[in-house]
Every structure is written in structure tokens, then in C-alpha cells.
C-alpha positions in Angstrom: 0.0 0.0 0.0 1.1 3.6 -0.6 2.8 5.2 2.5 0.5 8.2 2.4 -2.7 6.1 2.3 -1.5 3.6 5.0 -0.3 6.3 7.4 -3.8 7.8 7.3 -5.3 4.4 8.1 -2.9 3.8 11.0 -3.7 7.2 12.5 -7.5 6.5 12.4 -7.0 3.0 14.0 -4.7 4.5 16.7 -7.5 7.0 17.6 -10.1 4.2 17.6 -8.1 1.9 19.9 -6.8 4.7 22.2 -3.3 3.3 22.2 -0.3 3.2 19.8 -0.7 0.6 17.0 1.3 -0.4 14.0 2.0 -3.0 11.3 5.1 -4.8 10.2 5.1 -5.8 6.5 7.0 -8.7 4.9 9.8 -6.3 3.9 10.4 -5.4 7.6 8.8 -2.0 7.1 7.3 -0.7 10.4 4.4 1.7 10.1 3.2 3.4 13.3 2.9 6.7 15.2 5.3 6.0 18.1 8.9 5.4 18.7 9.4 1.8 17.6 13.1 1.4 18.3 12.4 -1.3 20.9 10.5 -3.4 18.2 13.3 -2.9 15.7 15.6 -4.7 18.2 13.4 -7.8 18.3 12.1 -7.8 14.8 13.6 -11.1 13.8 12.3 -12.8 17.0 8.7 -11.3 16.4 8.7 -12.4 12.7 9.7 -16.0 13.8 7.1 -16.2 16.6 4.2 -14.8 14.4 5.0 -17.0 11.4 1.3 -17.9 10.8 -1.9 -15.9 10.6 -3.5 -15.6 14.1 -0.4 -16.4 16.1 -0.1 -14.0 19.1 3.2 -13.1 20.7 4.1 -10.6 23.5 7.4 -8.9 23.9 8.9 -5.5 25.0 5.6 -4.3 26.3 3.8 -5.0 23.0 1.4 -7.6 21.7 1.9 -8.9 18.1 -0.3 -11.1 15.8 0.4 -12.5 12.3 -2.1 -11.5 9.6 -2.8 -12.9 6.2 -4.8 -15.5 4.3 -4.3 -19.1 3.2 -1.8 -19.8 5.9 0.6 -17.1 4.7 1.6 -14.2 6.9 1.4 -11.0 4.9 1.9 -8.6 7.9 2.2 -8.5 11.6 -0.1 -6.1 13.5 0.8 -4.9 17.0 -0.6 -2.7 19.8 1.1 -1.3 22.9 0.4 -3.4 26.0 0.6 -7.1 26.9 -2.6 -7.7 28.9 -5.8 -9.5 27.8 -7.3 -6.3 26.5 -4.3 -5.8 24.3 -4.8 -9.3 22.8 -8.4 -8.5 22.0 -7.4 -5.2 20.4 -4.6 -6.7 18.3 -7.0 -9.4 17.0 -9.5 -6.7 15.9 -6.6 -4.7 14.5 -5.4 -7.6 12.4 -8.9 -8.2 10.9 -9.2 -4.5 10.1 -5.8 -4.3 8.4 -6.5 -7.4 6.4 -9.9 -6.1 5.2 -8.3 -2.7 4.2 -5.3 -4.5 2.6 -7.6 -6.8 0.5 -9.7 -3.8 -0.6 -6.5 -1.8 -1.6 -4.9 -4.8 -3.3 -8.1 -5.4 -5.3 -8.2 -1.8 -6.4 -4.5 -2.0 -7.4 -5.2 -5.2 -9.3 -8.0 -3.3 -11.1 -5.7 -0.5 -12.1 -3.0 -2.9 -13.4 -5.7 -4.9 -15.2 -7.2 -1.8 -16.9 -3.7 -0.6 -17.9 -2.9 -4.0 -19.5 -6.2 -3.9 -21.4 -5.4 -0.5 -22.7 -1.9 -1.5 -23.9 -3.2 -4.8 -25.5 -1.2 -6.9 -23.1 -4.2 -9.2 -22.4 -5.8 -11.6 -24.9 -9.3 -10.5 -25.8 -10.7 -13.9 -24.8 -9.4 -13.4 -21.2 -10.7 -9.9 -20.7 -14.3 -10.6 -19.7 -13.4 -13.4 -17.3 -10.8 -11.3 -15.5 -13.2 -8.4 -15.4 -15.9 -10.5 -13.7 -13.2 -11.7 -11.2 -12.4 -8.1 -10.3 -16.1 -7.1 -10.3 -15.7 -4.7 -13.2 -18.8 -4.5 -15.5 -18.0 -5.4 -19.1 -21.1 -4.1 -20.9 -21.3 -0.4 -19.9 -20.4 2.6 -22.1 -16.9 4.0 -21.6 -14.6 6.4 -23.3 -10.8 6.8 -23.0 -9.3 10.2 -22.8 -5.5 10.6 -22.9 -4.1 13.6 -21.0 -0.7 14.6 -22.3 1.2 16.8 -19.8 3.5 19.0 -21.9 5.7 20.0 -18.9 7.6 17.6 -16.5 5.3 16.4 -13.8 5.2 14.2 -10.7 2.6 11.7 -9.5 0.6 14.7 -8.1 -0.9 15.3 -11.6 -2.3 11.8 -11.7 -3.6 12.2 -8.1 -5.3 15.5 -8.9 -6.9 14.0 -12.0 -8.2 11.1 -9.8 -9.8 13.7 -7.5 -11.7 15.1 -10.5 -13.3 11.7 -11.0 -14.1 10.5 -7.5 -16.1 7.4 -8.4 -13.2 4.8 -8.2 -15.6 1.9 -9.0 -16.6 3.4 -12.4 -13.6 5.6 -13.5 -10.0 4.6 -13.7 -6.9 6.9 -13.8 -3.9 5.2 -15.4 -0.4 6.7 -15.5 0.9 5.4 -18.9 4.4 7.0 -18.9 6.1 10.2 -17.9 3.9 12.3 -20.2 0.5 10.5 -20.7 -2.3 9.7 -18.2 -5.2 7.7 -19.4 -8.7 8.5 -18.0 -11.1 5.6 -18.5 -14.5 7.2 -17.9 -17.9 5.4 -17.6 -20.6 7.4 -19.3 -24.3 7.2 -19.9 -25.5 5.6 -23.1 -26.2 8.3 -25.7 -23.7 10.8 -24.4 -22.9 13.3 -27.1 -19.5 14.4 -28.4 -20.1 17.9 -27.0 -20.6 16.4 -23.5 -17.3 14.6 -23.7 -15.6 17.8 -24.7 -17.2 19.6 -21.7 -15.7 16.9 -19.4 -12.3 17.3 -21.1 -12.4 21.1 -20.8 -13.3 20.9 -17.1 -10.4 18.6 -16.5 -8.0 20.8 -18.6 -9.0 23.9 -16.7 -8.4 22.2 -13.4 -4.9 21.0 -14.5 -4.1 24.6 -15.7 -5.4 26.3 -12.6 -4.3 23.9 -9.8 -1.0 22.5 -11.2 -0.2 25.3 -13.6 0.8 22.7 -16.2 0.2 22.8 -19.9 -1.7 19.8 -21.3 -3.7 18.6 -24.2 -6.4 15.9 -24.2 -7.2 13.3 -26.9 -10.6 11.7 -26.9 -11.3 8.2 -28.3 -14.6 6.9 -29.4 -17.3 5.6 -27.1 -17.2 1.8 -26.6 -19.7 -0.5 -25.0 -17.6 -3.6 -24.5 -14.5 -3.9 -22.3 -12.7 -5.7 -25.1 -12.8 -2.5 -27.2 -11.2 -0.4 -24.5 -7.7 -0.7 -26.2 -9.3 0.7 -29.4 -10.7 3.8 -27.7 -7.2 4.3 -26.1 -5.4 4.0 -29.4 -7.9 6.5 -30.9 -7.3 9.0 -28.1 -3.5 8.6 -28.7 -4.0 9.1 -32.5 -6.1 12.2 -31.8 -3.2 13.7 -29.9 -0.6 12.8 -32.5 -2.7 14.0 -35.5 -4.1 17.0 -33.6 -0.7 18.5 -32.8 0.0 18.5 -36.6 -3.4 19.4 -38.0 -4.9 21.6 -35.3 -1.9 23.0 -33.4 -4.1 25.7 -31.7 -6.4 23.2 -30.1 -5.9 21.6 -26.7 -8.8 19.1 -26.9 -8.9 16.9 -29.9 -11.5 14.2 -30.6 -10.8 11.2 -32.8 -14.2 11.7 -34.4 -13.3 15.2 -35.6 -9.9 14.4 -37.2 -11.4 14.2 -40.6 -8.9 13.5 -43.4 -6.0 13.9 -40.9 -6.9 10.4 -39.7 -6.3 9.0 -43.2 -3.0 10.9 -43.6 -1.7 9.5 -40.3 -2.1 6.0 -41.5 -0.3 6.5 -44.8 3.4 5.5 -45.2 5.7 8.5 -45.5 7.0 7.3 -48.9 3.5 7.6 -50.4 3.1 11.1 -48.8 6.4 12.3 -50.3 5.3 11.0 -53.8 2.0 12.9 -53.4 3.9 16.1 -52.6 6.2 15.7 -55.5 3.3 15.1 -57.8 1.3 18.0 -56.6 4.1 20.6 -56.6 5.8 19.7 -60.0 6.6 23.3 -60.7 7.8 24.7 -57.4 8.2 23.3 -53.9 5.6 24.3 -51.3 8.6 25.8 -49.4 8.9 28.5 -52.1 5.8 30.1 -50.6 6.6 32.9 -48.1 4.9 33.2 -44.7 2.6 36.0 -45.9 1.3 33.8 -48.7 0.8 30.8 -46.4 -1.2 33.0 -43.9 -3.3 34.3 -46.8 -4.1 30.8 -47.9 -5.0 29.7 -44.4 -7.4 32.6 -44.0 -8.8 31.9 -47.5 -9.6 28.3 -46.5 -11.1 29.5 -43.1 -13.5 31.8 -45.0 -14.6 28.9 -47.3 -12.8 30.3 -50.4 -14.7 33.6 -50.1 -12.5 36.4 -51.6 -14.4 39.3 -50.1 -14.6 37.8 -46.5 -10.9 36.9 -46.6 -9.7 40.3 -47.7 -11.8 41.9 -44.9 -10.2 39.5 -42.4 -6.7 40.3 -43.6 -7.4 44.1 -43.9 -6.2 44.1 -47.5 -7.8 45.2 -50.8 -9.6 42.6 -52.7 -7.2 43.1 -55.7 -4.2 42.4 -53.3 -5.7 39.1 -52.3 -6.4 38.2 -56.0 -2.8 39.0 -56.8 -1.6 36.7 -54.0 -3.8 33.9 -55.2 -2.6 34.4 -58.8 1.0 34.2 -57.5 0.2 30.8 -55.8 -1.3 29.6 -59.1 1.9 30.6 -61.0 4.1 28.8 -58.5 2.1 25.6 -58.0 -0.3 25.4 -61.0 -3.2 25.2 -58.5 -6.0 27.9 -58.6 -7.3 28.0 -55.0 -10.5 29.6 -56.1 -11.4 26.3 -57.8 -12.8 23.8 -55.2 -10.9 20.8 -56.5 -7.6 22.6 -56.6 -8.2 24.0 -53.1 -8.8 20.5 -51.8 -5.6 19.2 -53.3 -3.6 22.1 -51.9 -5.2 21.8 -48.4 -4.4 18.1 -48.3 -0.8 18.8 -49.5 -0.3 21.3 -46.6 -1.6 18.7 -44.1 0.7 16.0 -45.5 3.7 18.4 -45.4 3.1 19.2 -41.7 2.6 15.5 -41.0 6.0 14.6 -42.6 7.7 17.4 -40.7 6.4 16.1 -37.4 7.3 12.5 -38.1 10.7 12.6 -39.8 11.6 9.0 -38.7 8.4 7.3 -39.6 8.5 4.9 -42.5 
């Protein structure tokens, strides 16, 4: 068990019994709220005498009892005192610690299990059986959101995210690596995309406000079978990877909204390079200056409307037409023509994708 969690448990039990209490784990770690130097001196003797669950031993003014299941001693509980009352208290303490330990271990097993499901480390045929064993429903609607912390962070980020989703029986917070934290969220059937984005925005605002960390969130598709959890996780990961290339100004990216970026992400880079060479036979796309690129982006944002784009850029309509003519001379593509605009838009996306994945084959 985590030290922070267990220290809190020990403190509450100490208050309940009205005397110092503690636990010795199998790695000889002593957890208590008193000076236990006397116990440290007889640790080997106590471990030997309490070698089975339920065995009581008194020494150095303390009463000890072995705790565990199936004949194996997982810990030794102890209380201060060596009278009959102390023996009753230590027996109750042992049962309490065992119950808490089993609850915590089951929770930890759930987290490990969900993580292995996300990472495709469990055979699909074994997922439902293990889920039932851990009392995890398999047929509820869930979605995976991957939170990518853009700064260095500690475990506190995962802990804070866990506090945002307090229902530990329905929602799981999984630390994937030093950057990514997966949120497995149970949702109601029929939950809309906009509702998922509201949840993600609330989480992102909390991360920014409380931890002052920069983050982005990828949202996978909603699934209704535990066996599809890995699929939703992969989609949330793809959303982040594609989103940082295609929508660099967005912090929340949904897999369902990736559009053609989803297709580009799955193409081999050799094919992407061939496409760029074919589109820009006259001049490379790199020959376009920043002003021209900005003009093109605004032109696309305004749905190829010359008047609206010129107003947005605060330039004369003729200036915009001149720039578009310049693009046509360099590339052979007239962006005022829908088909040419589509080809150019895709080409720009492919270029950004290649620049962000230089080592991908």
C-alpha cells in the first residue's frame, strides 16, 4: 500500500483503539505513530514467533499477531500493552488491516488490469473473465481520454486527476508514462460528443489552474464492450498525434473530428512524399513565403470567399487576388477552384505530418 494512504489508516486506528498501533510488513517496514526502536531490536524474533496468521506473541511491552490469508503471513499487527485487552485489540486490528489491505490490493489489481487492457497486453478472450473476477462491469459505455502533460510532472498530476473523477468503481486513472495519463470514464448511453468535450475542458481547466501545467487531451470513441477499451485508447492517442500536426491551436482533440487527418496519419511517408512531388511539380511548397501561407489559411477558413478573406486580412480585394494568382503561377493550382483548393489543403496537411514524423517509415 502507498505510504500516504496507510499512514492515514494507522492514524485512524490509533484513535479508535486509544493506544499506539502499528504494522510490520514482509519487507520489515514498520508503520506506526510512536517510537518503535524497541521493536526494531526484536524484529527477527517477532517475525519468527508470528510465522502464521492468528499467532499472538508478546514482547517488549507490545502484543503482536500475524495477519494474512491461506496460511501465509502478509503482515504482523501490534498494539502497545501485553494484557488480555491488548490481545483482543490486536486481533481486531489484524482483521481491520486485512480487510483494508484486501480492498486496496483489489483496487491496485483493477488499475493494473485496466492498464494492461489499454496496452493490449491481455488476450481479448481473457478480458471478460478477469473483469468479472475483479467485479468490473463489461457491458457499460466507456470512453478513454489521454491527458498529455507538456511539462515535466510528478505523481501529483495523476492524483489530482483522480480527484476530479471521485467514483473509483466506475472511473480509472492510469499513468501510462512520464507524459501520458489515461482516463477511463464510464458514461451514460447516448452521451454526445459535446458532452465529452465539456468533461475534457473541465479537466484541462483544473490542470491549468491547480497545477499550472500545460496539457492537451485526446478523446477516443465511445465503446460498450470492455474488449474495445484498447481501441478507444489508441484512438485518443492518435487524436493527440494527429491533432498536434493538423490543429496546433487546439488543446482538446476528438478522434471523431480528425477528418482527413486520420487517413493521412495511416499513410506511409514514402507515399506522402510521392504525393507532394506530384502536386508541386513546378515549385516546392517551401517556395511560398509566410505572408502567402497565412493568406491561404485565411482563405480556407473563410470557405474560399475572396471578399470575406480580404476583410479579415485588412487588404484590398485586388491584393488578395494578386496573391492567389501568385500561388497559381508557382504551383499550378487555382485555389478559387474547389478541386484545386482540396488538393492544396491536403498537401499542406501532408507536409506538416511529414515534418512532425521525420523518422516514420
